[in-house]
C-alpha positions in Angstrom: 48.3 -70.8 -49.0 47.0 -74.1 -50.2 43.6 -75.6 -50.9 42.0 -79.1 -50.8 40.6 -78.6 -54.4 42.8 -78.8 -57.5 42.9 -75.8 -59.7 42.0 -76.2 -63.3 44.6 -74.7 -65.6 43.6 -74.4 -69.3 46.4 -73.9 -71.8 45.2 -72.6 -75.2 46.5 -74.5 -78.3 46.5 -73.5 -81.9 48.7 -74.2 -85.0 52.0 -72.4 -84.9 52.0 -71.9 -81.1 55.4 -71.6 -79.4 56.3 -75.0 -78.0 58.0 -73.9 -74.8 55.1 -71.6 -73.9 52.9 -74.7 -73.9 55.2 -77.2 -72.2 57.1 -75.0 -69.7 54.3 -74.1 -67.3 53.0 -77.7 -66.9 56.5 -78.7 -65.8 56.4 -76.1 -63.1 52.9 -77.1 -62.0 53.7 -80.8 -62.0 56.7 -80.3 -59.7 54.4 -78.7 -57.1 53.0 -82.0 -56.0 56.5 -83.3 -55.2 57.2 -80.3 -53.0 54.1 -80.2 -50.9 52.4 -82.7 -48.6 49.0 -81.4 -49.7 47.4 -83.5 -52.4 46.0 -80.4 -54.0 47.7 -78.8 -56.9 46.9 -78.1 -60.5 45.0 -80.1 -63.2 46.4 -78.9 -66.5 44.5 -79.5 -69.8 45.4 -78.4 -73.3 42.4 -77.0 -75.2 42.1 -76.4 -78.9 39.4 -75.8 -81.5 39.2 -79.5 -82.4 40.8 -82.7 -81.1 43.1 -82.9 -84.1 46.9 -82.7 -83.4 48.3 -79.1 -83.3 51.6 -78.4 -85.0 53.7 -76.0 -82.9 56.3 -73.5 -84.2 59.0 -76.1 -83.5 57.3 -78.6 -85.8 56.4 -80.8 -82.8 52.8 -82.0 -82.8 50.7 -81.8 -79.6 47.5 -83.6 -78.9 44.7 -81.5 -77.2 43.0 -82.9 -74.1 39.7 -81.1 -74.8 38.1 -78.5 -77.1 37.4 -74.9 -76.4 33.7 -75.7 -76.6 33.8 -78.5 -74.1 36.0 -76.6 -71.5 33.8 -73.5 -71.8 31.2 -75.3 -69.5 33.7 -75.7 -66.7 34.9 -73.4 -64.0 38.5 -72.4 -64.8 41.1 -71.3 -62.3 43.8 -70.2 -64.7 43.6 -69.6 -68.4 47.1 -69.6 -69.9 47.5 -68.1 -73.4 50.7 -68.7 -75.3 51.5 -66.9 -78.6 52.8 -67.3 -82.1 54.9 -65.2 -84.5 56.0 -65.0 -88.1 59.4 -63.8 -89.3 59.8 -62.2 -92.6 62.8 -62.2 -94.9 64.5 -59.4 -93.1 64.1 -61.3 -89.8 61.5 -58.9 -88.5 59.2 -60.6 -86.0 55.4 -60.1 -85.9 53.0 -61.6 -83.5 50.0 -63.4 -85.0 46.4 -63.4 -83.7 43.8 -65.8 -85.0 40.3 -64.2 -84.7 38.7 -67.5 -83.8 41.2 -68.1 -81.0 40.8 -64.5 -79.8 37.0 -65.1 -79.6 37.4 -68.3 -77.6 39.9 -66.7 -75.2 37.4 -63.9 -74.6 34.7 -66.5 -73.9 36.8 -68.6 -71.6 38.1 -65.6 -69.7 34.6 -64.9 -68.5 34.7 -68.3 -66.7 38.2 -67.9 -65.3 39.5 -66.6 -62.0 42.9 -65.6 -63.4 44.0 -64.9 -67.0 47.6 -65.1 -68.0 49.7 -64.8 -71.2 53.2 -66.0 -71.9 55.5 -64.3 -74.4 53.5 -62.9 -77.4 50.3 -64.4 -76.1 49.7 -60.9 -74.7 48.7 -59.9 -78.3 45.8 -62.4 -78.1 44.7 -61.0 -74.7 44.9 -57.5 -76.1 42.8 -58.4 -79.1 40.2 -59.9 -76.8 40.0 -56.6 -74.9 41.4 -58.1 -71.7 44.3 -55.7 -71.4 42.6 -52.4 -72.0 43.6 -49.9 -69.4 46.2 -52.3 -68.0 50.0 -52.4 -67.9 51.3 -55.4 -69.7 54.5 -57.0 -71.0 55.4 -59.3 -73.9 58.5 -60.4 -75.7 60.6 -57.4 -76.4 60.7 -58.0 -80.1 56.9 -57.4 -80.5 56.4 -54.8 -77.8 56.2 -51.9 -80.3 53.7 -53.9 -82.3 51.5 -54.4 -79.2 51.6 -50.7 -78.4 50.8 -49.7 -81.9 48.0 -52.2 -82.4 46.4 -51.6 -79.0 46.9 -48.0 -77.7 44.6 -48.7 -74.8 47.3 -51.0 -73.3 50.2 -49.6 -71.3 53.0 -51.7 -72.8 56.2 -52.1 -70.7 58.7 -54.3 -72.4 61.2 -54.5 -69.6 59.8 -56.7 -66.8 59.8 -60.5 -67.1 56.2 -60.5 -65.9 53.5 -58.0 -64.8 50.5 -58.6 -62.6 47.5 -56.3 -62.9 44.8 -57.7 -60.6 43.6 -61.0 -62.0 45.5 -60.5 -65.3 49.1 -61.6 -65.6 51.4 -61.1 -68.6 54.8 -62.7 -69.1 57.7 -61.8 -71.3 59.4 -64.3 -73.6 60.5 -67.1 -73.9 61.9 -68.8 -70.9 60.2 -66.2 -68.7 57.2 -68.5 -68.9 58.9 -70.4 -66.1 59.3 -67.3 -63.9 55.6 -66.4 -64.5 54.5 -70.0 -63.6 56.6 -69.9 -60.4 55.0 -66.6 -59.5 51.6 -68.2 -59.9 52.6 -71.0 -57.6 53.9 -68.5 -55.1 50.6 -66.6 -55.3 48.6 -69.8 -54.7 50.8 -71.9 -52.3 53.4 -69.4 -50.9 56.9 -68.3 -51.6 58.6 -71.1 -49.8 56.9 -73.8 -51.9 57.7 -71.8 -55.1 61.4 -71.6 -54.2 61.5 -75.4 -53.7 60.0 -75.9 -57.1 62.5 -73.5 -58.6 65.4 -75.7 -57.1 63.8 -78.8 -58.7 63.9 -76.9 -62.0 67.6 -76.1 -61.5 66.7 -72.5 -61.5 69.0 -71.0 -58.9 66.4 -68.5 -57.8 62.9 -67.4 -58.8 63.4 -64.1 -60.6 61.1 -61.3 -59.4 58.9 -59.5 -61.8 61.0 -56.3 -61.6 64.0 -58.0 -63.2 64.6 -56.9 -66.8 64.1 -59.4 -69.6 66.6 -57.5 -71.7 70.3 -56.9 -71.1 72.0 -53.8 -72.5 74.9 -55.7 -74.4 72.2 -57.7 -76.2 70.4 -54.7 -77.7 69.9 -54.6 -81.4 73.0 -53.5 -83.3 73.0 -50.0 -84.5 73.1 -49.3 -88.2 75.6 -46.5 -87.6 79.3 -47.6 -87.4 80.1 -44.5 -85.3 77.6 -45.6 -82.6 78.8 -49.1 -82.7 82.3 -47.9 -82.0 81.0 -45.8 -79.2 79.1 -48.7 -77.7 82.3 -50.8 -77.6 84.3 -47.8 -76.3 81.8 -47.4 -73.5 81.8 -51.1 -72.5 85.6 -51.3 -72.6 86.0 -48.1 -70.5 82.9 -48.4 -68.2 84.9 -47.5 -65.1 86.3 -44.3 -66.6 84.8 -40.8 -67.0 82.2 -41.0 -69.7 80.4 -37.7 -69.9 78.5 -36.6 -73.1 81.3 -34.2 -73.8 83.9 -37.0 -73.5 81.9 -39.3 -75.8 81.3 -36.5 -78.3 85.0 -35.8 -78.4 85.8 -39.5 -79.0 83.3 -39.6 -81.8 84.4 -36.2 -83.3 80.9 -34.8 -83.3 79.1 -32.1 -81.3 77.3 -32.9 -78.1 73.9 -32.1 -79.5 74.5 -34.1 -82.6 75.7 -37.1 -80.5 72.5 -36.9 -78.4 70.3 -36.8 -81.6 72.2 -39.8 -83.0 71.8 -41.9 -79.8 68.1 -41.1 -79.6 67.6 -42.0 -83.2 69.6 -45.2 -83.1 69.2 -46.5 -79.5 66.1 -44.6 -78.3 67.9 -43.0 -75.4 70.3 -40.3 -74.5 74.1 -41.0 -74.2 73.9 -40.6 -70.4 71.0 -43.0 -70.1 72.8 -45.6 -72.2 76.0 -45.3 -70.2 74.0 -45.7 -67.0 72.3 -48.8 -68.4 75.7 -50.4 -69.3 77.0 -49.6 -65.8 74.0 -51.1 -64.1 74.4 -54.2 -66.3 78.1 -54.5 -65.4 77.2 -54.0 -61.7 74.6 -56.7 -61.9 77.1 -59.1 -63.2 79.6 -58.3 -60.4 76.9 -58.6 -57.7 75.8 -62.0 -59.1 79.2 -63.5 -59.5 81.7 -61.9 -57.1 82.1 -60.9 -53.4 83.1 -57.3 -54.3 81.9 -54.7 -51.9 79.4 -52.1 -53.0 82.2 -49.5 -52.8 84.3 -51.6 -55.1 81.5 -52.3 -57.5 80.6 -48.6 -57.6 84.2 -47.7 -58.4 84.9 -50.4 -61.1 81.6 -49.8 -62.9 82.0 -46.0 -63.0 79.4 -44.9 -60.5 82.0 -43.3 -58.2 80.0 -43.6 -55.0 77.6 -46.2 -53.5 74.9 -43.6 -53.4 75.0 -43.1 -57.1 75.0 -46.9 -57.6 71.9 -47.3 -55.4 70.0 -44.5 -57.2 70.8 -46.1 -60.6 69.5 -49.5 -59.4 66.3 -47.9 -58.0 65.7 -46.1 -61.3 66.3 -49.1 -63.6 65.5 -52.2 -61.5 63.3 -50.8 -58.7 65.5 -52.4 -56.1 68.9 -51.9 -54.4 72.2 -53.5 -55.1 72.1 -55.3 -51.7 68.6 -56.7 -52.4 69.7 -57.7 -55.9 72.7 -59.6 -54.6 70.5 -61.4 -52.0 68.3 -62.6 -54.8 70.7 -63.4 -57.6 74.1 -64.3 -56.0 75.3 -67.4 -57.9 78.8 -67.9 -56.7 80.1 -70.0 -53.8 78.4 -69.0 -50.5 75.4 -67.5 -52.2 72.1 -67.7 -50.3 69.8 -70.7 -51.0 66.9 -68.3 -51.6 66.2 -64.6 -51.6 63.8 -62.8 -49.3 60.1 -63.3 -50.0 58.3 -60.7 -52.0 55.9 -58.7 -49.8 53.9 -57.5 -52.8 53.4 -59.8 -55.8 54.6 -58.0 -58.9 57.0 -55.6 -57.1 60.3 -55.9 -55.4 60.7 -54.8 -51.8 62.8 -51.7 -51.4 65.6 -51.9 -48.9 68.7 -49.8 -48.3 
């Protein structure tokens, strides 16, 4: 779908804002004009409290195009809200919300067709009351804070973006590109969005259902025994790894092992093993021509049916659909099938 009128995109600026959250989406929107014969597209403006330069988290200064007050008289198509964090001496990350910025976001949202946040910008939307009763995502490092500060928000830290009606939230940090591409697809169609993705040298636009967080990158456990088990699981993922097997390896009882896993990793041993197996299978599907039977065997699923069920549980898709979307080796498809429902992957067998 396209339109003869340009869509006004307002990006919120404030001191300490994450630089990529500000600059990434305009790059996506600017490439749209190159990929369509229609002169329509997006007009992007950066709005701040004053016209003074804004210093981003990277130390780069950015000049606003307009002020919140001036843009509040205009009809806005998309309001894009980035975020800001502080990191303490123990490297703990906390999202920041300026009450003045929150107030302006609430005001501007009332004149906006579509409100979006990127990364920890979701905290600002939540503080403005725009996420109450909605499912939302943010950068995984501040998801617990978002849930604790705003219990009316259903926080899901896994997807790279979530659409709830006219409110979109994106994960961090490079996921701002995925969210921006999804907005382009919503406005101008999947084919145009895929062409823009190729210009960005993004092999394929990732669907919202893809996880922003890979199992091997999870926070390191403080328990050496669990760390040894994690390595043991990854090194022997194709082997039998029942709770009894893992408990015997760790020289603890099964109940004790389950308690330790829940305390350290927030999940049961079986759930963790399945997560690692899905992660290994994802890698094989992306980079090899291995059959589903071979992938199921080498990743420890045993059968293709078990592999399919695990993918449905964790990624809301099937191995075949995943490969079609993310195959990156020679002979991979130039683009995956279009999404029939924005914000959800189609289910195929």
